[in-house]
MARBA-3410 file (N, C-alpha, C, O; in Angstrom, 1 decimal):
68
37.6,58.3,-8.0,39.2,59.0,-8.3,38.6,60.2,-9.1,37.5,60.4,-9.6 ~ 39.8,61.2,-8.9,39.6,62.4,-9.2,40.9,63.1,-9.6,41.9,62.6,-9.1 ~ 41.0,64.3,-10.6,42.1,64.7,-11.1,42.1,66.2,-10.1,41.3,67.1,-10.0 ~ 43.6,65.9,-9.3,43.9,67.1,-8.5,44.0,68.1,-9.3,44.9,68.0,-10.2 ~ 43.2,69.5,-9.3,43.7,70.9,-9.4,43.8,71.9,-8.2,42.8,72.5,-7.8
45.0,72.1,-7.8,44.9,72.8,-6.7,46.3,73.6,-6.6,47.2,73.5,-7.5 ~ 46.3,74.3,-5.6,47.8,75.0,-5.2,49.0,74.6,-5.3,50.0,75.2,-5.5 ~ 49.0,73.1,-4.9,50.6,72.2,-4.6,50.3,71.8,-6.0,49.4,71.1,-6.5 ~ 51.5,72.7,-6.6,51.8,72.3,-8.0,52.4,70.8,-8.6,52.2,70.4,-9.7 ~ 53.3,70.1,-7.7,53.5,68.8,-7.8,52.3,67.7,-8.1,52.4,66.7,-8.8
51.2,68.0,-7.4,50.1,67.1,-7.7,49.3,67.3,-8.7,48.5,66.5,-9.1 ~ 49.5,68.5,-9.3,48.3,69.1,-10.6,48.5,68.0,-11.4,49.6,67.6,-11.8 ~ 47.3,67.6,-11.7,46.9,66.7,-12.9,46.8,65.2,-12.3,46.0,64.4,-12.8 ~ 47.4,64.9,-11.5,47.6,63.7,-10.8,46.0,63.0,-10.4,45.2,63.7,-9.9 ~ 46.0,61.8,-10.6,44.8,60.9,-10.4,44.8,60.5,-8.6,45.4,59.6,-8.0
43.8,61.6,-7.9,43.9,61.0,-6.1,42.6,60.8,-6.1,41.7,61.1,-6.9 ~ 42.7,60.3,-4.7,40.9,60.2,-4.4,40.7,61.6,-3.7,41.5,62.5,-3.4 ~ 39.2,61.3,-3.7,38.3,62.6,-3.1,38.9,63.0,-1.9,39.2,64.1,-1.7 ~ 39.1,62.2,-1.2,39.7,62.4,0.6,40.9,63.0,0.3,40.9,64.1,0.9 ~ 42.0,62.8,-0.4,43.2,62.9,-0.6,42.9,64.7,-1.2,43.6,65.5,-0.6
42.2,65.0,-2.0,42.1,66.0,-2.8,41.3,67.2,-2.0,41.2,68.3,-2.4 ~ 40.8,66.6,-0.8,39.7,67.5,0.2,40.8,68.1,1.1,40.8,69.2,1.6 ~ 41.8,67.0,1.5,42.6,67.2,2.5,43.7,68.2,1.9,44.1,68.9,2.8 ~ 44.3,68.4,0.8,45.1,69.1,0.2,44.7,70.5,-0.3,45.3,71.4,-0.8 ~ 43.0,70.2,-0.2,42.2,72.1,-0.3,42.5,72.4,0.8,43.2,73.4,0.9
42.2,71.8,2.0,42.1,72.2,3.3,43.5,72.8,3.6,43.6,74.0,4.1 ~ 44.7,72.0,3.2,45.8,72.2,3.4,46.4,73.5,2.8,47.0,74.3,3.5 ~ 46.2,73.7,1.6,46.8,75.0,0.9,45.9,75.9,-0.2,46.3,76.7,-1.0 ~ 44.6,75.6,0.1,43.6,76.5,-0.3,43.0,77.2,0.7,42.8,78.4,0.4 ~ 42.6,76.8,1.9,41.8,77.6,2.9,42.9,78.3,3.7,44.0,77.9,4.0
42.3,79.7,4.0,43.2,80.4,5.1,43.5,79.7,6.1,42.6,79.0,6.4 ~ 44.6,79.4,7.0,44.6,78.9,8.3,44.2,77.4,8.2,44.0,76.9,9.3 ~ 44.0,76.6,7.1,43.3,75.3,7.0,44.6,74.0,7.7,44.4,73.0,8.3 ~ 45.9,74.5,7.3,47.0,74.0,7.5,47.3,73.9,9.2,47.6,72.9,9.8 ~ 47.2,75.0,9.6,47.0,75.4,11.4,46.1,74.6,11.6,46.4,73.6,12.2
45.0,74.7,11.3,44.5,74.1,12.2,44.1,72.2,12.0,43.4,71.5,12.7 ~ 44.7,71.8,11.0,44.9,70.4,10.8,46.0,69.9,11.6,45.9,68.7,12.1 ~ 47.1,70.7,11.9,48.4,70.7,12.6,47.9,71.1,14.2,48.6,70.6,15.1 ~ 47.2,71.6,14.4,46.6,71.8,16.2,45.8,70.8,16.5,45.7,70.4,17.7 ~ 44.9,70.1,15.5,44.3,69.1,15.7,45.3,67.5,15.8,45.2,66.5,16.5
46.2,67.7,14.8,46.9,66.2,15.1,47.7,66.7,16.4,47.5,65.9,17.3 ~ 48.4,67.6,16.7,48.9,67.3,17.9,47.9,67.6,19.2,48.4,67.5,20.4 ~ 46.8,68.0,19.1,46.1,68.1,20.4,45.4,66.3,20.1,44.9,65.9,21.1 ~ 45.5,65.9,19.5,45.2,64.2,19.6,45.9,63.5,20.1,45.6,62.5,20.8 ~ 47.3,63.8,19.8,48.5,63.1,20.3,48.6,63.5,22.0,48.9,62.7,22.9
48.4,64.6,22.2,48.3,64.9,23.9,47.4,64.4,24.4,47.6,63.9,25.6 ~ 45.9,64.4,23.7,44.8,63.4,24.5,45.0,62.1,24.6,44.5,61.5,25.6 ~ 45.7,61.6,23.7,46.2,59.9,23.8,47.2,60.1,25.1,46.8,59.7,26.2 ~ 48.6,60.8,25.2,49.2,60.8,26.1,48.5,60.8,27.6,48.8,60.1,28.5 ~ 47.5,61.9,27.6,46.8,62.0,28.8,46.1,60.9,29.0,46.0,60.7,30.2
45.5,60.3,28.4,44.7,59.0,28.6,45.8,58.1,29.6,45.7,57.7,30.7 ~ 46.9,57.8,28.5,47.8,56.8,29.1,48.5,57.1,30.5,48.8,56.2,31.4 ~ 48.8,58.5,30.7,49.1,58.9,31.9,48.0,58.5,33.2,48.3,58.0,34.3 ~ 46.7,59.0,32.9,45.6,58.7,33.9,45.5,57.2,34.0,45.3,56.7,35.1 ~ 45.6,56.3,32.9,45.5,54.8,33.3,46.5,54.7,34.0,46.1,54.2,35.1
47.8,54.9,33.9,48.9,54.7,35.1,48.6,55.0,36.3,48.8,54.2,37.2 ~ 48.0,56.4,36.5,48.1,56.9,38.0,47.0,55.8,38.5,47.2,55.3,39.6 ~ 45.6,55.5,37.7,44.9,54.8,38.6,45.4,53.6,39.1,45.2,53.2,40.2 ~ 46.2,52.7,38.0,46.8,51.2,38.5,47.7,51.4,39.6,47.6,50.6,40.5 ~ 48.7,52.8,39.5,49.8,52.6,40.4,49.4,53.4,41.4,50.4,53.8,42.0
48.2,53.8,42.0,47.8,54.5,42.9,46.6,53.3,43.9,46.3,53.5,45.1 ~ 46.2,52.3,43.1,44.9,51.5,43.4,43.9,52.4,43.2,42.9,51.7,43.5 ~ 43.6,53.5,42.9,42.3,53.9,42.9,41.1,53.1,42.4,40.0,53.4,42.7 ~ 41.4,52.1,41.7,40.3,51.3,41.2,39.5,50.4,42.3,38.4,49.9,42.1 ~ 40.4,50.1,43.5,39.8,49.2,44.6,38.9,49.7,45.4,38.9,50.9,45.5
38.0,48.9,45.9,37.2,49.4,47.0,37.7,49.6,48.0,38.7,48.9,48.1 ~ 37.6,50.3,49.0,36.6,51.1,48.9,37.0,52.6,48.4,38.0,53.1,48.9 ~ 36.3,53.0,47.7,36.8,54.3,47.1,36.4,55.6,47.7,36.8,56.6,47.3
END
């Protein structure tokens, strides 16, 4: 545990984990950090959706059967 000392004032002085303090630092103290975190979040969701769509396509078109 560590004490948060960053730009986000509602959390100043609060006991938080190192991971949470690092995430808050990236979000509020690093230029463009929140933008990068949000792009990563949305691209991960899009990637999972693409995997599901691909699995449905393979199943419904029968692409897994012999002969290929």
